[in-house]
Kinemage of the C-alpha trace (Angstrom):
@kinemage 1
@onewidth
@group {chain A} dominant
@subgroup {mainchain}
@vectorlist {calphas} color= white
{ca met a 1} P -25.445 6.989 2.012
{ca thr a 2} L -24.021 3.213 0.862
{ca thr a 3} L -22.150 1.826 -1.453
{ca ser a 4} L -22.000 -1.226 -2.655
{ca gly a 5} L -19.221 -2.922 -4.366
{ca thr a 6} L -18.851 -6.911 -5.798
{ca val a 7} L -15.391 -8.794 -6.075
{ca ala a 8} L -14.027 -8.197 -9.420
{ca asp a 9} L -10.147 -8.141 -9.236
{ca ser a 10} L -9.024 -7.987 -12.550
{ca gly a 11} L -5.747 -7.504 -12.014
{ca ala a 12} L -3.853 -9.089 -15.304
{ca asp a 13} L -0.519 -10.822 -14.738
{ca asp a 14} L 2.139 -9.732 -17.201
{ca asp a 15} L 4.766 -11.733 -16.307
{ca arg a 16} L 6.350 -13.618 -18.955
{ca pro a 17} L 8.554 -16.759 -18.926
{ca ala a 18} L 11.871 -17.000 -20.505
{ca gly a 19} L 10.375 -18.135 -23.629
{ca gly a 20} L 8.752 -14.878 -23.822
{ca thr a 21} L 4.783 -16.174 -23.811
{ca arg a 22} L 2.396 -13.734 -22.067
{ca arg a 23} L 0.901 -15.804 -19.519
{ca ser a 24} L -3.009 -16.251 -18.696
{ca his a 25} L -4.087 -13.211 -16.647
{ca arg a 26} L -5.008 -14.263 -12.963
{ca val a 27} L -9.023 -16.021 -12.838
{ca thr a 28} L -11.050 -13.955 -11.312
{ca ile a 29} L -14.653 -14.334 -10.111
{ca ser a 30} L -15.985 -12.212 -12.678
{ca asp a 31} L -14.169 -14.881 -15.269
{ca leu a 32} L -16.247 -17.742 -13.359
{ca ala a 33} L -19.442 -15.694 -13.093
{ca arg a 34} L -18.852 -15.372 -17.205
{ca arg a 35} L -18.137 -18.605 -17.830
{ca leu a 36} L -21.304 -19.916 -15.958
{ca his a 37} L -23.821 -17.371 -16.795
{ca ile a 38} L -24.288 -16.071 -13.616
{ca ser a 39} L -23.975 -13.471 -11.423
{ca lys a 40} L -20.841 -12.215 -9.186
{ca ala a 41} L -22.442 -11.996 -6.164
{ca ser a 42} L -23.672 -16.061 -6.539
{ca val a 43} L -19.734 -17.016 -7.408
{ca ser a 44} L -19.291 -15.206 -3.831
{ca tyr a 45} L -21.626 -16.911 -2.439
{ca ala a 46} L -20.745 -20.440 -3.322
{ca leu a 47} L -17.040 -20.045 -2.456
{ca asn a 48} L -17.330 -18.383 0.733
{ca gly a 49} L -19.959 -21.108 1.503
{ca arg a 50} L -22.687 -18.619 1.915
{ca ala a 51} L -26.349 -18.897 1.676
{ca gly a 52} L -28.485 -17.879 -1.099
{ca val a 53} L -27.523 -20.210 -4.144
{ca ser a 54} L -28.544 -24.077 -4.730
{ca glu a 55} L -26.003 -26.868 -3.779
{ca glu a 56} L -26.173 -27.933 -7.502
{ca thr a 57} L -24.684 -23.854 -8.373
{ca arg a 58} L -22.077 -24.251 -5.555
{ca gln a 59} L -20.409 -27.190 -6.685
{ca arg a 60} L -20.500 -26.061 -10.409
{ca val a 61} L -18.707 -22.694 -8.992
{ca leu a 62} L -16.276 -24.496 -7.220
{ca ala a 63} L -15.708 -27.515 -9.854
{ca leu a 64} L -14.710 -24.866 -12.443
{ca ala a 65} L -12.684 -22.878 -10.030
{ca glu a 66} L -10.688 -25.623 -9.271
{ca glu a 67} L -10.155 -26.485 -12.957
{ca leu a 68} L -9.000 -22.834 -13.971
{ca gly a 69} L -6.911 -22.930 -11.196
{ca phe a 70} L -8.805 -20.264 -9.259
{ca his a 71} L -7.373 -18.533 -5.848
{ca pro a 72} L -9.704 -15.826 -3.692
{ca asn a 73} L -8.486 -12.738 -3.181
{ca ser a 74} L -7.313 -12.892 0.119
{ca ala a 75} L -8.834 -9.913 1.437
{ca ala a 76} L -12.369 -11.643 0.474
{ca val a 77} L -11.538 -14.460 2.433
{ca ala a 78} L -10.785 -12.145 5.402
{ca leu a 79} L -14.201 -10.586 4.908
{ca ser a 80} L -16.053 -13.252 4.554
{ca ala a 81} L -15.781 -13.593 8.253
{ca ser a 82} L -16.618 -10.564 9.163
{ca arg a 83} L -20.281 -9.837 10.504
{ca thr a 84} L -21.444 -7.068 7.928
{ca arg a 85} L -18.824 -6.796 5.596
{ca thr a 86} L -19.485 -3.065 5.722
{ca ile a 87} L -17.348 -0.434 6.949
{ca gly a 88} L -17.919 2.931 8.009
{ca ile a 89} L -16.486 6.844 7.226
{ca val a 90} L -18.013 9.610 8.790
{ca ile a 91} L -16.678 12.941 8.200
{ca ala a 92} L -17.230 16.178 9.980
{ca arg a 93} L -16.785 18.624 7.230
{ca asp a 94} L -18.324 21.122 5.201
{ca pro a 95} L -19.906 19.205 2.088
{ca ser a 96} L -19.097 22.047 0.269
{ca leu a 97} L -15.495 21.630 0.710
{ca ile a 98} L -15.638 17.910 0.228
{ca ser a 99} L -17.525 18.444 -3.071
{ca thr a 100} L -14.798 20.832 -4.113
{ca glu a 101} L -11.348 19.547 -2.473
{ca ala a 102} L -9.931 16.383 -4.062
{ca phe a 103} L -8.725 14.315 -1.104
{ca tyr a 104} L -11.928 13.076 0.322
{ca met a 105} L -12.815 12.151 -4.022
{ca arg a 106} L -10.006 10.309 -4.528
{ca thr a 107} L -9.296 8.749 -1.121
{ca leu a 108} L -13.166 7.390 -1.244
{ca val a 109} L -12.463 6.313 -4.721
{ca gly a 110} L -9.535 3.794 -3.478
{ca ile a 111} L -11.475 3.095 -0.677
{ca glu a 112} L -14.247 1.895 -2.653
{ca gln a 113} L -12.454 -0.108 -5.581
{ca tyr a 114} L -10.787 -1.985 -3.006
{ca leu a 115} L -14.043 -2.877 -1.318
{ca asn a 116} L -15.702 -3.930 -4.656
{ca glu a 117} L -12.786 -6.338 -5.338
{ca val a 118} L -13.535 -7.887 -1.716
{ca asp a 119} L -17.121 -7.892 -2.069
{ca ser a 120} L -17.834 -5.600 0.402
{ca ser a 121} L -19.918 -1.795 1.004
{ca leu a 122} L -18.894 1.347 2.673
{ca leu a 123} L -21.414 3.411 4.732
{ca leu a 124} L -20.755 7.026 4.389
{ca arg a 125} L -21.980 10.127 6.250
{ca leu a 126} L -21.373 13.844 6.048
{ca thr a 127} L -22.020 15.304 9.580
{ca gly a 128} L -21.622 18.975 11.005
{ca glu a 129} L -18.737 20.016 12.605
{ca his a 130} L -20.267 20.200 16.299
{ca gly a 131} L -19.996 16.469 17.686
{ca glu a 132} L -22.174 14.945 15.597
{ca asp a 133} L -20.431 12.528 13.924
{ca leu a 134} L -19.535 11.208 17.990
{ca asp a 135} L -23.466 10.210 17.603
{ca val a 136} L -23.402 8.401 14.469
{ca leu a 137} L -20.243 6.572 15.016
{ca arg a 138} L -22.249 5.739 18.824
{ca arg a 139} L -24.895 4.744 16.290
{ca trp a 140} L -23.619 2.727 13.646
{ca ser a 141} L -21.454 0.509 16.463
{ca arg a 142} L -24.235 -0.209 18.718
{ca gln a 143} L -26.610 -0.663 15.847
{ca gly a 144} L -23.825 -3.426 14.277
{ca arg a 145} L -24.011 -2.008 11.436
{ca val a 146} L -20.365 -2.003 10.188
{ca asp a 147} L -17.441 -3.972 10.916
{ca gly a 148} L -14.891 -0.947 11.916
{ca phe a 149} L -14.328 2.616 11.121
{ca ile a 150} L -11.865 4.705 8.808
{ca leu a 151} L -11.249 8.184 10.394
{ca phe a 152} L -9.752 11.314 8.927
{ca asp a 153} L -8.269 14.591 10.334
{ca glu a 154} L -7.111 13.475 13.707
{ca leu a 155} L -7.590 15.865 16.881
{ca glu a 156} L -5.719 16.833 19.534
{ca asn a 157} L -7.487 14.194 22.395
{ca asp a 158} L -9.690 13.251 19.720
{ca gln a 159} L -13.219 11.623 21.613
{ca arg a 160} L -13.832 9.943 18.164
{ca ile a 161} L -10.713 7.309 19.028
{ca gly a 162} L -11.567 6.931 22.784
{ca leu a 163} L -15.638 6.533 21.701
{ca leu a 164} L -14.782 3.380 19.856
{ca lys a 165} L -12.098 1.649 21.813
{ca glu a 166} L -14.769 1.946 24.844
{ca leu a 167} L -17.218 0.689 22.522
{ca gly a 168} L -14.869 -2.448 21.279
{ca val a 169} L -15.133 -1.126 17.383
{ca pro a 170} L -12.049 -1.520 15.405
{ca cys a 171} L -10.704 1.646 13.306
{ca val a 172} L -7.823 2.645 11.541
{ca val a 173} L -6.455 6.716 11.973
{ca val a 174} L -5.239 7.996 8.674
{ca ser a 175} L -2.347 10.595 10.016
{ca ser a 176} L 0.534 11.507 10.452
{ca asn a 177} L 0.702 11.108 14.223
{ca glu a 178} L 2.024 7.483 15.727
{ca pro a 179} L 1.198 7.200 19.607
{ca asp a 180} L 0.977 3.731 20.991
{ca asp a 181} L -2.645 4.287 21.621
{ca thr a 182} L -3.592 0.499 20.415
{ca val a 183} L -5.496 1.399 17.442
{ca gly a 184} L -4.802 1.202 13.864
{ca arg a 185} L -3.050 4.055 11.853
{ca leu a 186} L -2.150 4.528 8.099
{ca ile a 187} L 0.844 6.525 9.221
{ca ser a 188} L 1.893 9.583 6.518
{ca ser a 189} L 4.655 10.627 7.627
{ca pro a 190} L 5.198 14.974 6.744
{ca thr a 191} L 9.121 13.879 6.632
{ca glu a 192} L 9.364 12.945 3.063
{ca thr a 193} L 7.152 15.385 1.881
{ca val a 194} L 8.383 18.207 3.376
{ca ala a 195} L 12.312 16.933 2.297
{ca leu a 196} L 10.519 16.851 -1.508
{ca leu a 197} L 9.459 20.353 -1.201
{ca leu a 198} L 11.783 21.928 -0.036
{ca glu a 199} L 14.771 20.386 -1.988
{ca his a 200} L 13.295 21.710 -5.332
{ca leu a 201} L 12.775 25.136 -3.842
{ca ser a 202} L 16.382 25.150 -2.782
{ca glu a 203} L 17.292 24.116 -6.138
{ca leu a 204} L 15.656 27.032 -7.073
{ca gly a 205} L 17.201 29.369 -4.890
{ca his a 206} L 14.371 30.413 -2.713
{ca thr a 207} L 15.589 31.140 0.425
{ca asp a 208} L 11.902 33.399 1.479
{ca ile a 209} L 8.820 30.919 1.072
{ca ala a 210} L 5.683 31.761 2.566
{ca his a 211} L 3.279 28.629 3.724
{ca ile a 212} L -0.687 28.725 3.847
{ca ser a 213} L -1.591 25.927 5.930
{ca gly a 214} L -4.938 24.142 6.794
{ca pro a 215} L -6.758 24.371 9.756
{ca phe a 216} L -3.946 23.665 12.810
{ca asn a 217} L -6.534 21.976 15.025
{ca phe a 218} L -5.825 18.980 12.659
{ca ile a 219} L -2.985 17.200 14.065
{ca his a 220} L -1.077 16.593 10.994
{ca glu a 221} L -1.224 20.275 9.854
{ca arg a 222} L 0.673 21.177 13.180
{ca leu a 223} L 3.179 18.168 12.563
{ca arg a 224} L 3.486 19.386 9.023
{ca val a 225} L 4.214 23.256 9.951
{ca gln a 226} L 6.714 21.439 12.556
{ca thr a 227} L 8.698 19.600 10.166
{ca leu a 228} L 8.634 22.663 7.557
{ca leu a 229} L 10.088 24.663 10.245
{ca glu a 230} L 13.257 22.317 11.345
{ca gln a 231} L 14.039 21.008 7.870
{ca ala a 232} L 13.735 25.042 6.487
{ca ala a 233} L 16.560 25.770 8.971
{ca glu a 234} L 19.017 23.071 7.500
{ca his a 235} L 18.506 24.863 3.930
{ca gly a 236} L 18.873 28.120 5.265
{ca ile a 237} L 15.155 28.894 4.184
{ca thr a 238} L 12.887 31.185 6.051
{ca val a 239} L 9.360 30.327 6.169
{ca arg a 240} L 6.387 32.407 7.010
{ca his a 241} L 3.672 30.245 8.034
{ca ile a 242} L -0.424 31.240 8.218
{ca glu a 243} L -2.870 29.270 8.987
{ca gly a 244} L -5.452 28.997 6.431
{ca ser a 245} L -8.993 26.637 6.007
{ca tyr a 246} L -8.349 24.483 2.827
{ca arg a 247} L -10.858 26.999 1.290
{ca tyr a 248} L -10.602 28.850 -1.961
{ca asp a 249} L -11.199 32.125 -0.845
{ca asp a 250} L -9.031 31.766 2.259
{ca gly a 251} L -6.371 30.929 -0.205
{ca ala a 252} L -7.077 34.331 -2.270
{ca glu a 253} L -7.063 36.197 0.396
{ca leu a 254} L -4.132 35.098 1.979
{ca thr a 255} L -2.395 34.977 -0.996
{ca arg a 256} L -3.225 38.940 -1.628
{ca gln a 257} L -2.210 40.148 1.903
{ca leu a 258} L 1.079 38.261 1.090
{ca leu a 259} L 2.056 39.941 -2.028
{ca thr a 260} L 0.852 43.202 -1.121
{ca gly a 261} L 2.429 43.811 2.048
{ca pro a 262} L 6.328 44.273 2.557
{ca asn a 263} L 9.005 41.954 1.058
{ca pro a 264} L 6.800 39.267 -0.517
{ca pro a 265} L 8.146 36.140 -0.647
{ca thr a 266} L 9.618 34.185 -3.305
{ca ala a 267} L 7.474 30.846 -2.824
{ca ile a 268} L 4.319 30.186 -1.232
{ca val a 269} L 3.363 26.109 -0.790
{ca leu a 270} L -0.370 25.898 0.161
{ca gly a 271} L -1.623 22.860 2.193
{ca asn a 272} L -4.428 22.211 -0.622
{ca asp a 273} L -4.988 22.235 -4.534
{ca leu a 274} L -8.032 24.388 -4.147
{ca met a 275} L -6.160 27.313 -2.116
{ca ala a 276} L -3.181 26.886 -4.869
{ca val a 277} L -5.196 27.427 -7.790
{ca ala a 278} L -7.152 30.684 -5.542
{ca ala a 279} L -3.109 31.973 -5.198
{ca leu a 280} L -2.439 31.249 -8.655
{ca arg a 281} L -5.231 33.325 -9.461
{ca val a 282} L -4.617 36.019 -7.244
{ca ala a 283} L -1.250 36.353 -8.171
{ca leu a 284} L -1.540 36.648 -11.929
{ca asp a 285} L -5.054 39.432 -10.732
{ca leu a 286} L -2.339 41.161 -9.318
{ca gly a 287} L 0.338 41.445 -12.207
{ca thr a 288} L 2.531 38.914 -10.460
{ca ala a 289} L 4.138 36.933 -12.960
{ca val a 290} L 4.148 33.149 -12.082
{ca pro a 291} L 6.838 31.837 -12.028
{ca asp a 292} L 9.367 34.468 -12.555
{ca glu a 293} L 7.966 36.888 -9.520
{ca val a 294} L 6.848 34.211 -7.237
{ca ser a 295} L 6.622 30.374 -7.338
{ca val a 296} L 3.230 28.535 -6.462
{ca val a 297} L 3.514 25.029 -4.284
{ca ala a 298} L 0.979 22.662 -3.288
{ca trp a 299} L 1.136 20.325 -0.998
{ca asp a 300} L -1.159 18.276 -2.445
{ca asp a 301} L -1.482 17.140 -6.143
{ca ser a 302} L -5.232 16.816 -7.917
{ca pro a 303} L -6.386 17.614 -11.446
{ca leu a 304} L -7.000 21.026 -10.622
{ca cys a 305} L -2.916 21.589 -10.311
{ca glu a 306} L -2.541 19.869 -13.743
{ca leu a 307} L -5.410 21.639 -15.555
{ca ala a 308} L -4.554 25.356 -14.189
{ca arg a 309} L -1.885 27.449 -16.489
{ca pro a 310} L 0.708 27.784 -15.737
{ca gly a 311} L 0.691 23.697 -14.095
{ca ile a 312} L 1.003 24.301 -10.572
{ca thr a 313} L 4.152 21.953 -8.860
{ca ala a 314} L 2.391 19.475 -6.235
{ca val a 315} L 2.944 16.539 -4.337
{ca asp a 316} L 0.925 13.242 -5.696
{ca gln a 317} L 0.283 11.795 -2.219
{ca lys a 318} L -1.061 9.181 -3.842
{ca thr a 319} L -4.632 9.507 -2.151
{ca met a 320} L -6.213 6.646 -3.723
{ca glu a 321} L -3.401 4.235 -3.005
{ca arg a 322} L -3.816 5.016 0.920
{ca gly a 323} L -7.663 5.197 0.850
{ca arg a 324} L -6.741 1.555 -0.285
{ca ala a 325} L -3.886 0.768 2.556
{ca ala a 326} L -6.385 2.174 4.984
{ca ala a 327} L -9.266 -0.197 3.773
{ca asp a 328} L -6.955 -3.103 3.858
{ca leu a 329} L -5.608 -2.994 7.015
{ca leu a 330} L -8.853 -2.233 8.435
{ca leu a 331} L -10.016 -5.406 6.700
{ca arg a 332} L -7.198 -7.072 8.459
{ca ile a 333} L -7.052 -6.102 12.242
{ca ile a 334} L -11.082 -6.718 12.083
{ca thr a 335} L -10.211 -10.480 11.243
{ca gly a 336} L -7.388 -10.117 14.142
{ca ser a 337} L -4.370 -9.034 12.579
{ca ser a 338} L -1.828 -7.731 14.961
{ca thr a 339} L -0.408 -5.638 12.800
{ca leu a 340} L -1.698 -1.766 13.884
{ca his a 341} L 0.516 0.481 12.224
{ca glu a 342} L 1.614 0.766 8.915
{ca glu a 343} L 3.387 3.235 6.564
{ca ala a 344} L 1.004 5.346 3.396
{ca pro a 345} L 2.700 4.884 0.237
{ca ala a 346} L 5.435 7.299 -0.346
{ca gly a 347} L 4.039 11.080 -2.194
{ca glu a 348} L 6.012 11.941 -5.512
{ca leu a 349} L 7.007 15.927 -6.468
{ca arg a 350} L 5.275 16.844 -9.961
{ca pro a 351} L 7.202 19.688 -11.170
{ca arg a 352} L 5.197 22.110 -13.295
{ca ala a 353} L 5.292 25.343 -14.862
{ca ser a 354} L 4.254 27.614 -11.188
{ca ser a 355} L 7.736 26.590 -9.921
{ca gly a 356} L 11.134 28.306 -11.279
{ca pro a 357} L 14.054 30.113 -9.900
{ca ala a 358} L 13.774 32.721 -7.459
{ca his a 359} L 14.000 36.487 -8.519
{ca pro a 360} L 16.554 38.694 -7.498
């Protein structure tokens, strides 16, 4: 499907000068359109010198922009030089999982908000998990339908990256990996997130925890586990790692095995919000008190974690902000920036009632 956005940079400037008077908000394309009684698209065309408006309208827009001190969003100016003003995302995941997992929904919202501000569009396709995504990447690239791609869930020797390099199409990979492979990368290092989780659990006295991860074919999951095991040893914490699938049923079954087996852990860390909700439900069904007998912690925060009872402690991974950052980085690469790697916004721990002191 294709989603479109019109420039609507409505950010207000809340700075106040020394006298305490509130400064006027930054003039936006929406303001110009409202004053001139024309569409935001027409204002964008006029400002960017594009066909679609009369010369009289163009001059009216430029005159009002000068009068009000309008300064166009730098990203919007950069996008005006691109070919299609469209970026592509092809996701090779089960649609039923994407519809229930918050990560993709919140990330896509962040990307779409950004593209709306710079009057650009997103071309999105969900495919199967057996190479169909490569066909879409190849077809859209050769048809010139997009200026670049954002890639998620990097794999070992990821064929998508090699394909886009061969085709000469820019991309940004959202990953924990940082190789020097001449492609754009928004890097979400697991180091800070692991430190947040372990410091929280260590302060609560936990020394025996279990970790149910997502699929190990994703590079970011392998790096998470590696970092978790290394840092846990420094805290005197033993970690049992189990590979999961991000699915609710999988989180439920693996949690059941942990809690009904010998020497159950005092805390379980789960790779996403959906598995964490499943773990909480199973614990309560088994009569295992949360957090008095077992603490439940999620790697990714979402409204599911906040609304659960008890609320689930989780790391807010700033997914909407990361979506915006990925789109911004891709835009700059498309328009010639030599900066290929950037760090993703840092996450924040959201302590809630599902984590408490380790039981004796």
